[in-house]
C-alpha positions in Angstrom: -1.2 -74.2 -113.9 -0.3 -74.6 -110.5 0.0 -77.9 -108.1 -3.1 -78.6 -106.0 -4.8 -81.5 -104.1 -7.6 -83.2 -106.2 -10.8 -84.9 -104.8 -11.8 -86.6 -101.7 -8.4 -88.7 -101.6 -6.5 -85.4 -102.0 -4.3 -86.8 -104.8 -1.7 -84.5 -106.2 -2.5 -82.9 -109.3 -2.8 -79.6 -111.3 -5.3 -76.7 -111.6 -5.4 -73.8 -113.8 -7.4 -71.2 -115.7 -7.6 -70.3 -119.4 -9.3 -67.1 -121.0 -10.0 -67.1 -124.6 -11.2 -64.2 -126.9 -13.1 -65.5 -130.0 -14.2 -63.3 -133.3 -16.3 -64.9 -135.9 -16.8 -63.1 -139.1 -19.3 -64.4 -141.7 -19.3 -62.5 -145.1 -23.0 -62.9 -146.2 -22.8 -61.7 -150.0 -24.1 -58.1 -150.6 -24.9 -57.7 -146.9 -21.4 -56.9 -145.6 -19.8 -59.0 -143.0 -21.5 -60.0 -139.8 -19.0 -60.1 -136.8 -19.5 -61.7 -133.4 -16.9 -61.5 -130.6 -17.0 -63.4 -127.3 -14.8 -64.1 -124.3 -14.7 -67.0 -122.1 -13.0 -68.7 -119.1 -12.1 -72.3 -118.6 -10.9 -74.2 -115.7 -8.9 -77.4 -115.9 -8.3 -79.8 -112.9 -6.5 -83.2 -113.2 -3.9 -85.4 -112.0 -2.2 -85.2 -115.5 -0.8 -81.7 -116.3 -1.4 -82.2 -120.2 -5.1 -83.0 -119.5 -5.6 -80.1 -117.0 -4.3 -77.9 -120.0 -6.5 -79.5 -122.5 -9.6 -79.1 -120.4 -9.1 -75.5 -119.6 -8.6 -74.3 -123.0 -11.4 -76.3 -124.6 -13.7 -75.0 -121.8 -12.6 -71.4 -122.5 -13.0 -71.6 -126.2 -16.4 -73.1 -125.9 -17.6 -70.7 -123.4 -16.2 -67.7 -125.7 -18.2 -68.9 -128.8 
């Protein structure tokens, strides 16, 4: 995360990017496992550092899935 200005008012805030890799394995009985993999990126921008982190990781996980 890095400090940055946000919005029209140029308030001080935070911005950053997360990258997530996700692997989902489904065991379907005698047919063997089904494996799907994905990669995604998420960006978080907020005046609150914690909320910027939360937004970035959630977006990255969702994008990867």
